[in-house]
PLY file of the C-alpha trace (Angstrom):
ply
format ascii 1.0
element vertex 345
property float x
property float y
property float z
element edge 344
property int vertex1
property int vertex2
end_header
9.14 6.71 19.86
9.12 8.33 23.31
6.14 8.50 25.66
5.46 12.14 24.85
5.06 11.38 21.16
2.73 8.48 21.93
0.66 10.71 24.19
0.35 13.42 21.57
-0.65 10.95 18.87
-3.24 9.48 21.19
-4.69 12.94 21.74
-4.72 13.57 18.01
-6.52 10.31 17.33
-9.06 10.90 20.07
-9.72 14.48 19.01
-10.40 13.26 15.49
-12.73 10.44 16.45
-13.66 10.17 20.14
-15.35 13.54 20.34
-17.37 12.89 17.24
-18.18 9.29 18.12
-21.53 10.05 19.68
-23.29 7.52 17.52
-21.74 5.34 14.86
-18.30 6.52 13.69
-17.86 6.98 9.94
-15.22 4.71 8.47
-15.20 3.21 4.96
-18.41 1.17 5.42
-20.28 3.14 2.80
-17.95 1.86 0.06
-19.30 -1.67 0.61
-22.84 -0.76 -0.52
-23.71 0.33 3.01
-24.73 3.94 2.47
-27.69 3.72 4.82
-25.26 3.32 7.74
-24.11 6.92 7.06
-27.09 8.60 5.37
-30.63 8.05 6.75
-32.12 9.26 3.46
-30.92 6.02 1.83
-33.40 3.88 3.80
-35.54 2.17 1.19
-33.90 3.99 -1.71
-32.94 0.82 -3.59
-35.20 -1.41 -5.64
-34.76 -4.21 -3.08
-34.71 -4.49 0.69
-31.24 -4.72 2.25
-29.56 -6.27 5.28
-25.94 -5.40 6.11
-23.70 -6.74 8.88
-20.23 -5.35 9.62
-17.42 -6.25 12.02
-14.38 -3.99 12.41
-11.26 -4.66 14.47
-8.29 -2.32 14.88
-4.68 -2.94 15.90
-4.53 -6.67 16.61
-1.24 -6.07 18.46
-2.79 -3.60 20.97
-4.77 -4.73 24.04
-8.34 -3.43 24.26
-8.06 -1.88 20.81
-11.16 -0.31 19.25
-13.71 -2.59 17.62
-17.12 -1.97 16.10
-20.05 -4.17 15.07
-23.15 -3.00 13.25
-26.31 -4.59 11.85
-28.90 -2.76 9.79
-31.94 -3.34 7.65
-33.74 -0.92 5.35
-36.69 -1.41 3.03
-39.36 0.34 0.97
-43.00 0.51 2.06
-45.24 1.49 -0.85
-43.92 3.76 -3.58
-42.42 6.60 -1.55
-41.76 5.53 2.05
-38.59 3.93 3.36
-37.97 2.47 6.81
-34.80 1.28 8.49
-33.21 0.15 11.75
-29.61 -0.05 12.98
-28.07 -1.64 16.07
-24.40 -1.29 16.94
-21.72 -1.73 19.59
-18.54 0.35 19.67
-15.72 -0.45 22.12
-12.56 1.56 22.71
-10.54 0.53 25.76
-12.45 1.52 28.89
-15.11 3.36 26.90
-17.89 1.63 25.02
-21.26 2.57 23.64
-24.13 0.64 22.15
-27.32 1.82 20.59
-30.11 1.56 18.08
-31.51 3.85 15.37
-34.95 3.91 13.79
-35.32 5.65 10.42
-38.07 7.12 8.31
-37.35 8.22 4.73
-39.44 9.74 1.96
-38.55 9.41 -1.73
-39.80 11.78 -4.43
-39.63 10.34 -7.95
-39.42 12.94 -10.69
-38.99 10.43 -13.52
-42.12 9.17 -15.27
-40.97 5.56 -15.59
-38.02 3.25 -14.87
-36.12 4.27 -18.00
-34.30 7.00 -16.11
-33.50 7.77 -12.49
-34.36 11.14 -10.96
-35.06 10.84 -7.24
-34.84 13.20 -4.27
-34.89 11.55 -0.82
-35.24 12.82 2.74
-34.54 10.83 5.89
-34.49 11.16 9.67
-33.16 8.73 12.27
-33.71 8.76 16.01
-30.86 7.17 17.95
-30.93 5.71 21.46
-27.42 5.35 22.88
-25.94 4.01 26.12
-22.36 5.05 26.95
-20.23 3.30 29.56
-16.88 4.23 31.11
-15.13 1.53 33.16
-13.38 3.27 36.06
-12.59 0.09 37.99
-8.95 -0.41 38.89
-7.85 3.14 38.03
-7.50 4.45 41.58
-4.48 4.01 43.83
-5.63 1.82 46.74
-3.05 3.42 49.05
-3.95 7.00 48.13
-7.55 6.94 46.87
-8.95 9.85 44.92
-12.61 10.55 45.79
-13.28 11.72 42.23
-12.43 8.31 40.75
-15.33 5.98 41.38
-14.55 2.27 41.40
-17.42 1.32 39.12
-18.73 1.29 35.57
-20.30 4.70 34.99
-23.26 4.64 32.60
-25.48 7.18 30.94
-28.22 7.11 28.32
-28.79 9.59 25.49
-30.88 10.07 22.41
-30.31 12.20 19.34
-31.49 12.73 15.79
-29.78 12.46 12.39
-31.32 14.08 9.32
-30.27 14.06 5.68
-31.14 14.17 2.03
-29.96 12.36 -1.11
-30.32 13.07 -4.80
-29.87 10.54 -7.59
-29.91 11.53 -11.25
-28.92 8.73 -13.62
-25.30 7.91 -12.70
-24.87 11.02 -10.50
-25.54 11.04 -6.77
-25.07 13.37 -3.80
-25.80 13.02 -0.08
-25.87 15.47 2.81
-26.41 14.43 6.44
-26.33 16.19 9.79
-25.61 13.79 12.64
-26.42 14.48 16.30
-28.64 17.42 15.43
-29.84 18.04 19.00
-27.66 19.59 21.73
-27.02 16.75 24.19
-24.42 16.76 26.99
-22.79 13.43 27.87
-22.76 13.69 31.66
-20.35 10.80 32.21
-17.55 13.03 30.90
-18.37 15.89 33.27
-16.56 16.55 36.56
-19.01 17.91 39.12
-17.14 17.37 42.41
-17.77 20.63 44.38
-14.22 20.56 45.77
-12.70 20.73 42.31
-13.00 22.99 39.29
-15.99 21.88 37.23
-15.32 20.28 33.85
-18.23 20.09 31.44
-18.21 18.62 27.98
-19.82 20.61 25.21
-23.38 19.60 24.36
-22.64 20.12 20.67
-21.85 16.74 19.08
-23.05 17.87 15.65
-21.31 16.48 12.59
-21.83 17.30 8.89
-21.29 14.77 6.11
-21.41 15.49 2.38
-20.64 13.03 -0.42
-20.68 13.25 -4.19
-19.95 10.71 -6.92
-20.49 9.56 -10.48
-20.31 6.15 -12.14
-18.69 5.91 -15.59
-19.89 2.98 -17.67
-16.82 2.06 -19.74
-18.96 -0.08 -22.02
-17.68 -2.86 -24.19
-17.75 -6.58 -23.55
-15.48 -6.36 -20.51
-18.27 -5.00 -18.34
-16.13 -2.49 -16.43
-17.46 0.56 -14.60
-15.52 3.24 -12.74
-16.90 5.23 -9.78
-14.91 8.16 -8.33
-16.40 9.81 -5.25
-15.63 12.21 -2.41
-16.84 12.29 1.17
-16.31 15.29 3.46
-17.12 15.33 7.16
-16.69 18.04 9.80
-17.44 18.41 13.49
-19.18 21.60 14.52
-17.69 22.19 17.98
-14.01 21.41 17.29
-14.01 22.58 13.64
-12.13 19.41 12.67
-12.66 17.97 9.21
-11.56 15.13 6.95
-12.00 14.32 3.29
-12.11 10.92 1.55
-11.06 10.55 -2.08
-12.33 7.21 -3.42
-12.02 5.19 -6.60
-14.17 2.09 -7.05
-14.13 -0.33 -9.99
-16.90 -2.79 -10.96
-16.51 -5.84 -13.17
-19.63 -7.72 -14.31
-19.12 -11.49 -14.41
-22.37 -12.54 -16.01
-25.87 -11.42 -15.08
-25.82 -12.31 -11.37
-22.21 -11.67 -10.31
-20.31 -8.41 -9.94
-16.77 -8.15 -8.63
-15.82 -4.76 -7.18
-12.91 -3.15 -5.40
-10.91 0.02 -5.12
-9.00 2.33 -2.85
-9.85 5.20 -0.52
-7.58 7.91 0.85
-8.65 9.83 3.96
-6.82 12.93 5.14
-7.62 15.32 7.93
-7.61 19.00 7.03
-6.26 19.90 10.47
-2.72 19.30 11.69
-1.59 17.98 15.07
1.71 19.15 16.54
4.07 16.64 18.15
7.71 16.22 19.15
9.75 13.03 19.10
12.85 14.46 20.80
11.27 17.05 23.05
12.79 19.88 21.02
11.71 20.05 17.38
7.97 20.48 16.89
6.49 18.76 13.86
3.03 18.76 12.33
1.10 15.94 10.68
-2.37 15.21 9.37
-4.26 12.02 10.05
-4.05 9.83 6.94
-5.64 6.50 6.04
-5.10 4.40 2.93
-7.92 1.89 2.53
-8.03 -0.77 -0.19
-11.26 -2.74 -0.37
-12.60 -5.72 -2.31
-15.94 -7.49 -2.59
-18.39 -9.44 -4.67
-22.14 -9.42 -5.28
-23.54 -12.83 -6.17
-27.27 -12.99 -6.79
-28.75 -11.59 -3.55
-25.56 -11.85 -1.48
-22.71 -9.41 -0.84
-19.35 -10.02 0.83
-16.75 -7.28 1.24
-13.41 -6.83 2.99
-11.76 -3.52 3.88
-8.25 -2.89 5.20
-7.16 0.53 6.46
-3.54 1.51 7.01
-2.67 4.62 9.01
0.20 6.23 7.10
1.22 8.93 9.59
4.87 9.26 10.55
3.90 8.74 14.20
1.31 6.05 14.95
0.15 4.08 17.97
0.59 0.78 16.16
1.78 -0.50 12.80
-1.21 -2.83 12.75
-4.07 -2.07 10.41
-7.85 -1.86 10.58
-9.78 -4.87 9.29
-13.45 -4.86 8.40
-15.77 -7.53 7.03
-19.19 -6.77 5.51
-21.89 -9.32 4.71
-25.10 -8.31 2.96
-28.32 -9.80 1.66
-30.91 -8.23 -0.67
-34.44 -9.57 -0.61
-38.04 -8.91 -1.69
-37.26 -6.87 -4.78
-39.94 -4.20 -5.09
-39.34 -2.85 -8.58
-37.46 -3.70 -11.76
-33.96 -2.31 -12.20
-33.42 1.30 -13.20
-32.05 1.73 -16.69
-28.74 3.14 -15.46
-25.43 2.11 -13.94
-26.39 3.08 -10.39
-25.46 0.23 -8.00
-26.61 2.04 -4.84
-30.25 1.72 -5.97
-30.05 -1.22 -8.42
-29.89 -4.78 -7.08
-29.26 -7.98 -9.02
0 1
1 2
2 3
3 4
4 5
5 6
6 7
7 8
8 9
9 10
10 11
11 12
12 13
13 14
14 15
15 16
16 17
17 18
18 19
19 20
20 21
21 22
22 23
23 24
24 25
25 26
26 27
27 28
28 29
29 30
30 31
31 32
32 33
33 34
34 35
35 36
36 37
37 38
38 39
39 40
40 41
41 42
42 43
43 44
44 45
45 46
46 47
47 48
48 49
49 50
50 51
51 52
52 53
53 54
54 55
55 56
56 57
57 58
58 59
59 60
60 61
61 62
62 63
63 64
64 65
65 66
66 67
67 68
68 69
69 70
70 71
71 72
72 73
73 74
74 75
75 76
76 77
77 78
78 79
79 80
80 81
81 82
82 83
83 84
84 85
85 86
86 87
87 88
88 89
89 90
90 91
91 92
92 93
93 94
94 95
95 96
96 97
97 98
98 99
99 100
100 101
101 102
102 103
103 104
104 105
105 106
106 107
107 108
108 109
109 110
110 111
111 112
112 113
113 114
114 115
115 116
116 117
117 118
118 119
119 120
120 121
121 122
122 123
123 124
124 125
125 126
126 127
127 128
128 129
129 130
130 131
131 132
132 133
133 134
134 135
135 136
136 137
137 138
138 139
139 140
140 141
141 142
142 143
143 144
144 145
145 146
146 147
147 148
148 149
149 150
150 151
151 152
152 153
153 154
154 155
155 156
156 157
157 158
158 159
159 160
160 161
161 162
162 163
163 164
164 165
165 166
166 167
167 168
168 169
169 170
170 171
171 172
172 173
173 174
174 175
175 176
176 177
177 178
178 179
179 180
180 181
181 182
182 183
183 184
184 185
185 186
186 187
187 188
188 189
189 190
190 191
191 192
192 193
193 194
194 195
195 196
196 197
197 198
198 199
199 200
200 201
201 202
202 203
203 204
204 205
205 206
206 207
207 208
208 209
209 210
210 211
211 212
212 213
213 214
214 215
215 216
216 217
217 218
218 219
219 220
220 221
221 222
222 223
223 224
224 225
225 226
226 227
227 228
228 229
229 230
230 231
231 232
232 233
233 234
234 235
235 236
236 237
237 238
238 239
239 240
240 241
241 242
242 243
243 244
244 245
245 246
246 247
247 248
248 249
249 250
250 251
251 252
252 253
253 254
254 255
255 256
256 257
257 258
258 259
259 260
260 261
261 262
262 263
263 264
264 265
265 266
266 267
267 268
268 269
269 270
270 271
271 272
272 273
273 274
274 275
275 276
276 277
277 278
278 279
279 280
280 281
281 282
282 283
283 284
284 285
285 286
286 287
287 288
288 289
289 290
290 291
291 292
292 293
293 294
294 295
295 296
296 297
297 298
298 299
299 300
300 301
301 302
302 303
303 304
304 305
305 306
306 307
307 308
308 309
309 310
310 311
311 312
312 313
313 314
314 315
315 316
316 317
317 318
318 319
319 320
320 321
321 322
322 323
323 324
324 325
325 326
326 327
327 328
328 329
329 330
330 331
331 332
332 333
333 334
334 335
335 336
336 337
337 338
338 339
339 340
340 341
341 342
342 343
343 344
């Protein structure tokens, strides 16, 4: 692969993720019973309080490759109120951001008792984010550029995510708007009066919609099948991706559930590139993500591996993610449905 192809792929990857990464990027975390990390309306939606920790590392064979760590807790207060908190750190070469979110959710129960599930939820999160760009060592010491500052440039932002969720028996749907407020990230602006000004858009808004259903296959084998879709789009760049997921559950007694599946993510926008400098090709960003995990009593452990299947990639290495969870202080008995997002062992 020549340098031009690498450069174009880097631009494609950054346009798909870096612009929209104000806040926590959306990977396949939600498939490991971590929906609150994506949808604020899921804070306190389950019948038990939840803690989830994740660690994600990309491209082990690339120096300063992206990595992400998150920790979150969400719980129910009373019958209708949910609260939650998230802290995270996201590093990508010379750019990194860290932050915290605080969430309030409200759950409307339309069912009269626990025999059926019919719940509409609303949630809002306020995020406090610090972004850093390390500019040290970039300038030529023999021909310094006054625009390049030999320092770590920092800035602080806040924004709001809002969303809603609906659960009806084994059906569920979520819709979330991330980065609702117009906020400009000044560290990406060029304001030197001797040069043409460069200003980043203040529109970091992103829309996420997901829909799924769990099929109880019945019988003594204890298998359940959960197909789902997740669609996300950025407002400013009009870029979008869709995830097609299939998740399988296997009950191993009353306190143990083994689960796993596969996810396929594809961008709906193409990026043009050339490997020989002549022929122009087009490709969509594609990820194939198998995942596997187990719930045992109050504990959850999950592993996710993502492989980028484009014809031109920065690295053949994959994306590894580990999730650890703990459910505690069960508030209510289980719903009488196969609905693992809101039912805990």
